[in-house]
C-alpha positions, -999 to 999 in steps of 0.1 A, spaced: 67 -330 176 30 -338 178 17 -309 157 6 -329 127 -23 -305 121 -1 -274 120 -9 -247 95 18 -225 80 40 -211 107 45 -178 90 18 -154 81 16 -136 48 1 -107 66 26 -83 81 53 -108 91 75 -80 102 56 -55 123 64 -18 120 71 4 150 35 16 151 21 -19 154 48 -29 180 39 3 200 2 -5 198 8 -41 210 30 -27 239 1 -3 249 -25 -31 246 -5 -55 268 2 -28 293 -34 -18 296 -45 -54 300 -20 -64 326 -26 -31 345 -61 -43 353 -47 -68 379 -28 -41 398 -53 -14 402 -65 -28 435 -31 -30 453 -26 6 463 -64 8 472 -63 -22 497 -61 1 527 -91 21 516 -111 -10 505 -104 -25 540 -121 6 555 -150 6 530 -159 -31 535 -148 -32 573 -123 -60 567 -89 -67 582 -56 -69 563 -57 -107 559 -93 -106 546 -89 -77 522 -57 -93 507 -80 -118 490 -89 -92 465 -52 -92 453 -49 -130 458 -80 -138 437 -69 -115 410 -36 -133 407 -54 -167 409 -77 -156 381 -48 -146 360 -32 -181 365 -65 -197 355 -69 -175 324 -34 -184 313 -42 -220 316 -76 -220 300 -77 -190 276 -41 -181 266 -36 -214 245 -65 -204 222 -41 -180 204 -26 -210 186 -60 -222 175 -80 -190 166 -73 -159 146 -54 -138 171 -68 -103 164 -104 -113 168 -96 -133 200 -78 -103 215 -106 -78 207 -133 -101 221 -113 -107 253 -108 -69 258 -145 -64 255 -151 -90 282 -125 -74 304 -143 -41 301 -175 -59 315 -155 -74 344 -140 -40 353 -175 -24 352 -188 -51 376 -160 -42 400 -169 -6 398 -206 -14 406 -198 -38 435 -221 -35 465 -203 -58 488 -169 -75 493 -182 -108 479 -192 -91 446 -158 -73 444 -140 -106 450 -159 -123 422 -152 -94 399 -115 -95 408 -113 -131 398 -129 -123 365 -106 -94 359 -76 -117 365 -89 -143 341 -96 -118 313 -65 -96 318 -46 -126 303 -53 -109 269 -19 -95 274 -6 -130 270 -23 -132 236 -5 -101 225 30 -113 235 30 -145 214 15 -125 185 45 -101 188 69 -131 189 52 -147 159 53 -116 138 89 -107 145 117 -123 127 143 -143 145 169 -115 146 143 -90 161 124 -112 184 142 -102 216 140 -66 207 103 -66 198 95 -86 230 116 -62 250 95 -33 236 62 -50 243 74 -60 278 83 -24 284 47 -16 277 36 -43 302 59 -29 329 47 7 322 11 -6 326 20 -22 359 37 9 373 13 35 360 -17 14 372 -5 16 408 3 53 404 -31 62 388 -52 40 411 -34 53 442 -41 89 432 -77 82 422 -84 64 454 -68 92 475 -85 121 458 -116 106 442 -135 74 446 -122 38 442 -152 30 419 -140 57 395 -108 38 389 -125 6 378 -150 26 357 -122 45 339 -103 12 333 -135 -3 318 -139 26 294 -102 24 284 -106 -14 276 -136 -6 254 -116 20 235 -86 -3 231 -108 -31 217 -119 -8 189 -84 5 181 -70 -30 180 -98 -41 156 -88 -13 132 -50 -15 134 -38 -50 143 -30 -74 114 -48 -107 110 -27 -137 120 -35 -171 106 -39 -198 133 -9 -222 135 -28 -253 145 -62 -270 141 -61 -293 170 -91 -295 193 -93 -275 227 -90 -307 248 -59 -318 229 -46 -283 231 -48 -284 269 -33 -319 270 -4 -306 249 5 -282 278 16 -311 299 36 -326 270 53 -292 264 61 -289 301 76 -324 302 95 -321 269 114 -288 275 136 -285 306 145 -249 295 107 -241 298 105 -257 333 136 -238 345 124 -205 331 89 -209 346 101 -219 380 128 -192 382 104 -164 371 76 -177 393 99 -175 424 111 -140 415 76 -128 407 63 -142 441 87 -119 459 79 -89 437 41 -92 442 45 -98 479 63 -64 481 37 -44 462 7 -61 477 18 -50 512 35 -17 504 3 4 510 -3 -12 543 33 -8 554 33 30 544 3 36 567 25 27 597 51 49 615 74 66 605 58 71 571 20 76 578 12 77 541 -18 64 522 -26 50 488 -13 80 469 23 75 482 22 38 474 10 46 439 36 73 433 64 49 443 53 29 412 68 56 390 103 48 405 103 16 385 104 35 352 140 24 350 127 -11 344 108 2 314 140 16 299 158 -16 308 134 -39 289 144 -31 253 181 -32 263 175 -66 279 158 -77 247 188 -67 225 212 -85 249 190 -116 247 192 -114 209 229 -117 213 228 -148 234 232 -134 269 200 -149 283 215 -169 312 236 -141 325 206 -117 324 185 -141 344 213 -146 370 219 -109 373 181 -103 377 179 -128 406 209 -111 423 192 -77 419 159 -89 435 177 -105 465 199 -73 469 168 -51 468 151 -69 497 183 -70 518 184 -32 513 147 -28 522 153 -49 554 184 -31 566 169 4 561 132 -1 568 126 36 578 144 52 548 126 67 518 159 66 499 163 28 506 127 23 495 133 40 462 166 23 456 151 -11 464 123 -6 440 148 3 412 169 -28 418 139 -50 420 122 -37 389 153 -37 367 162 -72 379 127 -87 374 123 -71 340 158 -83 327 151 -118 338 116 -119 323 127 -107 289 156 -131 288 134 -160 299 108 -152 273 133 -149 245 145 -183 257 111 -201 256 98 -186 224 126 -203 205 116 -237 217 86 -245 194 73 -221 167 41 -241 163 31 -237 199 42 -203 211 9 -194 228 10 -227 247 47 -224 256 39 -190 268 9 -204 287 31 -229 306 57 -202 314 32 -176 325 10 -200 345 41 -210 365 50 -174 369 16 -163 381 11 -193 403 43 -180 420 26 -146 421 -5 -159 438 16 -179 463 37 -148 469 7 -126 475 -8 -151 500 25 -159 518 34 -122 518 2 -113 535 8 -139 562 44 -127 566 33 -91 570 5 -99 595 28 -121 616 63 -105 613 56 -71 598 76 -55 569 108 -75 580 89 -107 572 81 -96 537 117 -85 531 131 -119 543 107 -137 521 116 -116 491 153 -120 496 148 -158 499 129 -157 466 159 -140 449 184 -165 463 162 -195 454 158 -182 418 195 -177 414 201 -213 427 176 -227 403 191 -209 373 227 -219 381 217 -255 388 199 -256 354 228 -240 336 253 -265 352 231 -294 339 227 -280 304 
């Protein structure tokens, strides 16, 4: 393609990462992405603290997702241009500062600004994933990505559980302060243990950003993967962003702790990620994506039909998490094979589409909940699953 200024595509430093390094990358990616979900189980409490209604307080979650999309677009491509370990360490330090600012917020405006910054800097997880794909050999790429994505999902699930419990039995500020300290510690550990990775290109930042458009235009597989995952993620985020508010209503009458504990239900998705990665290595990517979309649609149908059932709620979360995770690992294995000289930028295009879908899902889900209640969220989520399946099958038919 246009990468005339490419450096060596393989590093001489630790081309094949050992289990310890893969586990560390999984932990780092999980901790980073957890930062954008701490606020969701606490939205009910934050609404009381800042005297805001549900629609207004939802902007905390919306701006975090918007920030993540902006960070993917503006920061994530830098992994192709700069030494990855140093870039990851510096971004973790900046994330610690943003989380500390959230903990010190004296008003809703300050917390909204900090939430945007947290979203931008939490994209350090999207520096770790291309690094894992770069270090892994072709035969292990899906498996390594599956392990790192298991760490990401564990971070998403545990962040909701921990923040829900901290907010219920402690203070919401303590959650952000703890997360800030954890990010500081992680930056030091990564500096000591991650291998150095030689940049794969020397092109300028403006040309790097311009190349995102070219990559989007050049690869229909990338467009399909991004749109499908964005639609699925929109439904997923709409569910979690409104769950705490839903559980406060009859017949549940539960608070942030219950919403957080339900996050543990999705542990099945953590176990499914490495399995999905191994299946993706064997060429089953299209089937995994289709099955994932069906799972997400089925989950929301179940949640809509049995809205007062704890059992249906648990089963719906299981279906949704396994489906989303399987589709995500398969789509990532698909896109990382497209251009070895631009894995960070390919990942940027993919994840930007995904998190734009997440931001839209958060905003539309908040409107659906305020106007039509939980049924509105379920109908929207089921529609997301059906649309994702249609996009995948249409793309496969044209391939």
